N, C-alpha and C positions, 0 to 999 in steps of 0.2 A: 273477477277483476277487483284489485285492491288499490286504492289511491293513497299516497303518502306525500305530506309536505316535507321537503328536503332543503339542505343547503343553507343559504344566508337567512332565510326567514326563520328557521328553527334556531340557528345560532344567535341571531340578534334578539329574538324573544327571550332566550335564556340569559342574555347579557343585559336585558332591560333596555335595549336600544330600539328606536323606531324601525318598523318594518315597512319598506317602500314597495316591495313586490314579492311575489311568491313563485317558487319553482315546485313542480309536482312530478312525481314518478309513478308510473302505473305498472303494477305487477300482475302477471297472469292474463295479459290481453294481447291481441294481434292488431296490426294496422286496420284490418277489416272491422274488428270490433269497435275501434275508435271512430271510424268513419260512420258506422251504423248508428252511433250515438250522437252524431252531429258534429264531431270534432273535425277541424280543418287541418289537413297535413301541410306543414311548412318546411320540414327538414329535408334538405336535398341529400345530405350525407348521413343524417341521424334520424331516427323515428320520432319526430317531434310534432305535436299537434296543438292547435289553439282551441281553447274552450269556446263553444258556440255563443256563450253569453258574456263571460268575463274577459275572454280573449287572452287569458294567461296561458303560459306554455305547460304542456303536459308531455313528458317524454316516457316512452316505453323503457322498462328496465333493460339494461344492456350490459354487455361485456365488451372489452376492447383487447385486441391483440396487436402488438407491434409488428409492422411489416416493412418499415423503412425508417430513414432518418427524418427528424424534424416534426413539425406540427401535424402534417398531413399523412404521416406514415402509419396509419392504423387500419385494421380490419374490424368493423363493428358487427356484433351479433346481438340481435334483439329477438327474443322469443318468449312465449308464455312460461317457459321453464326457468328463465333467469330469476334468481331470488333477489330480494331486497338487499341482503347482505352482499351478494356478488356485485350488485349495482353500486353500492356505497364503496366497495373496495377499490374502484377505479378513480375515486375522487381524490383531490389534491391533499387536503389537510383534514385531520381528525375533526376539527371544529366545524368543518363543512360536510362531514359524513355522518350527520345525525338526522334521523327521520322521525316524523310524528304522524299520527293518523289525521286524515282530513277533518277539519273542525277543531283541531287542537288549538288552544288559545294561550299556551304558555304555562299551563298548570297540568300536572299529571305525568304519566310515564312517557318516555321517548324510546325509540329504538336506537341504541348506541353501541354497536358491536366493536368499535375501535377506540373507545375511551375519549370521545370528543368533549363530553361534559366535564370530565376530569381536567382536560387540558384547558378548557375555558376557565375553570376555577384557578388553575395554576398559572394561567396567562402564558401558555406555550403554543407556538406554531410548530406542529409536528406532522410529518407526512404519514399517510395512511398505511401504505404498503410499498414494497420495492417497485411496484408498477409506476410509482411517481417518476422514476428515471426515464420513462418512455415518452414523456411530453416535456420538452424544454420550456414551453410557455409557463409551466408551473414554477420555474425559477423566478420569473417576473411576478407571478401572482403572489408568491411568498413575500417578495420584497414589497409589493403593493400592500399586502395585509399588514406588514410591519409598519408601514406609514399610516395605516388606518388605526391600528391598535398599538399605540405608542408604548403601552406598558407590557406588551407581550415580548417574549424573547423567542428566538429561533432555536429549536432543540438541536443540541450538538450533532446528533446523528443525521438530522435533516440538512444542516449546513455541510456536513461531510459529504453527503450524497450529492448536493448541488455542486460542490467542488469537483467531484468525480465526473459529473455530467459535463461541466465546462471543459475539463481536461480531456474528456473523450470527444470533444468537438460538437456536442449536441447543440450548444448555443449558436454555433456557426450557421445552423440551418433554420433559424427562426425566420418566419415570414415577416417582412417589413411592416405590414399593416398591423399584425398582432403586437409587434414590439411597440409601435407607436400607441396603439390602443391602451396597452397596459401602462406605459410610461405616462400617458396623458391622464389616466385615472389616478395613478400614484401621485402625480404632481398636484392634483386637486385635493389630496387628503390634508388633514390638519397638520401632519408632521412629515412632509414630503422628503426631508433629508434622510429619514430612516430607510427609505427605499434605496437610496444610493449607498448608504452604509452597508446594507445587506448585499447589494450587487457587487460592491468592492470586495467584501469579505470572501465571497465565493468565487471571485475572479471573473464574473460575468460582465462587469462594467467595462473592463479592458477589451472585451470582445464586441460589445454592443455600442459603446460610446467611448472609444479610445481617446477622442479629443477632450472629453471631460476627465477621464481617468488620469491623463498625464499632468493635470493641473496640481495634483497633490505633490508636495515637496518642492514646488517652484516658489522661490522667495520673492517678496515685494518690499518696497521701501517702507521701513517701519514707521517713518514720520507720517505717512498717509494710511498705512495699513498695520496697526499694532498687532493684528493677528498673524501677520507676515505670510503665512502659507496661503497660496492662491486657492487651493482646493478648499481649505477651511473657510476662506472668504466667500467663495461661491455658495457654499452651504449656508452661511450666515445670511447671504442675500436671499436665498430661497426661503429660509425660515421667516425672514422679514416679509416676503411676499405672501406667505401663508398667514402671518399675523395681521396683515392689512387686507386679507380676503381678496387678493388679486385674482382676476380671471386667468384662464389657461394661457392665452397668448403672452401675458405679462410674466407668468411663472416660467414659461419656456424661455423667454428672453432673458430672464434672470439666470437661468441655468447655463446659457451658452454665451453670455455677453463678453466673457473674458477668454474665450478659447485660444486666442492668439498668444496669450502669455505662456502657454505650454510649448510654444515653438520659439521663444526668445533665445537668441544665441547666449551661450554660457558666459562669454566675456562681457556681455551687456548687463547681466543681472546685478543688482535687483531692479534695475530700470527696465522698462518695457516699451521703448520707443517704437511707434508704429504698430502696436499690437492690435489696434482697432481694425485696420485693414486686413491684417492676418486673420483676425477673428471672423470677419465677414467672408473671407475665402473658405475657411474651414467650415463655417456654418452652411454655406451653399452646398458643399459636398455632403455634409451630414443630413441636411434636409432632403436632398435628392435620394440618398440611400434609404432613409426611413419614410419617405413620401409624406413629409410633414405638411399639414394643411396650409393653404396660402396665407390665411390670416396670421397664423403663428410664425411662419417663416418671414413674412414681410415686416412684422413688428420687430422680430428678433434681429433682422438685418439692420434696421434703423438704429436700434439700441446698441448693437455691437459697434457700428460705425461712429455714432455720434454721442455716446454717453459721456466721454471725456469733455467734449465741447459743451454739452448741456451742463455738466458740473461747473464749468468755467463761465457759463453764460452771464453770471452776475457782473463780470468784468467787461462784457461786450457792449459796444455802442449800437445804435439803431441799425446801421448798415449791416454789421456782422450778424445781428439778431435776425434780420430779414433773410439773409443768406442761409442761416441755420434753419429757419422755418421752411425755406424752400427745399433744402436737402432732406428734411424730414417729411416732405410732401404734405406739410400741415395746412397749406393754403388750399389744397385740393381735397384733403381728407382731415378737416379740422377736428372731428370727433375723436380721431385716433391719437391726437396729441396727449390726451389725458392718460392713456395707457403707456405711452412713451415716457411721460414724466413720472408715472407711478413706478415703472421699472427702474428708472434712474434714481428715484428716491430710495427704493429698496437697496440699490447698489451703494448709495451714500451711507445709509443707516446700517447696512450689513457689514459693519466693521466693529472691532472690539472697542467699546466705550462710546460709540456713536449711535447706539440703538434707539435712543429717545431724542436725537437731535432734530431740529427743524430743517426743512428743505426749501429755502426761500426762492430758489431758482424756478420752482413750479409756478407760483403766482406771477412772477415777473414775465415768464415766457407766455403764460396764458394772456396776460394783459397785452403783450406785444402782438400776439396773434389776433386778439380782438380788434386792436387798432388797425392792423394790416387788412383784416377782412372788412373793416368799415369803409375802406376806400371804394368808391363807385368807379368801376373800371370802364363801364360802357361810355360815359361822356369822354373819358380820356381817349378811348379808341376812336370815337367819332371825330373829336378835334384833331387827332393825329392823322386820320384819313383825309380830312379837309386840307391838311398841310402836305399831303402826298406821301406821308410816312407809311411804312409797311413792316410786317413781320417783327423782326428783332428790335427795330426802332420803337415800335409801339410797346413791346414788352419792356423795354428799358424805361420808357416813360411811366408805365404802371409800377414797375419796380421802384423807381425813385419816389413816386407818390406814396407808396407803402413805407418806404424808409422815413419820409417826412412825417407821416402819420404816427409811426412808432416813436420817432424822436419827440414829437409833441406829447405823446401819451406818457413817456418816461419822465418828462420834466413838469408834467401837470401837477 
């Protein structure tokens, strides 16, 4: 039995980056050998085991053979006869197909049969073998690594292979959960827009997120959007979200906040009247298709519907501000308003020439929410009940009390 460190841990040590976890491959062993040494089997489809003390994953060296379309269409073979080179050949990129002996600390020889160390130095993302085409998830992984390693380029032959895969319909068979998993991880990288550049270039974005793809080439009013192109604007918004270290729900909201502009009638352009409601409808279908988590879809829905009103909130009086807060569900979920406002700030600053602008709407709306939340609703409800008022009548009294409180706060 021989144990090797593989994948990201070797890659990141060679790059001088922090190593957060380790992946291990075991050559020359059987599942029975692993169990006899105290390893705990966890892989349902693959021979993967947890170390009895560190709980890190150890996988038996294996080969894969394509048996059908999509992510699940594989026959896996693991046996003591599978060599380390054969195991590395099934990996996605050369920079992830480097192995080192257990105990290697970043200095000394590595096992690198596919030139991964060379590609690290040349800053290239290159597929290992033609077996890359057998798993369409690898298209998303390349795009995600492009977002992580912003100074790397995708090798021309790898980009050509990804285009072939998309044209052959492989991307049509991606499992929704895997698509979301890779998109979410890519969105959280330092340069998330590079992921979408790569997906557009190979044609995968039109398959996976057609609502986003159609935004490129859609004009906007130059007096509000000097960058004009809606797709360019959305990428600028996403870049701003990364610059401000926004959490995943905010970044997703930034990506999808303007989907409705892609369906604006030609005779209406460059105006986009009613795009907010169209965005919300398109967003709902997208979230259902990709099974987007509830926190991301709910925040994105509010931002899609209300970002225009939030941008204009500096012109609103107390009554309109309270209605806006109610539509944002901010009175019930006050902590979420911060993320809503951050997404809107990214939208406002994600425009050519506005990158360093202030966003005064945020402090004003937070002050309005604080005032509205400061209203003691229980006494109002008790007094209303004493007067024989019920239901909507009580709600209207509470609403008016909040309007009065916000009005007082704005004039203080």
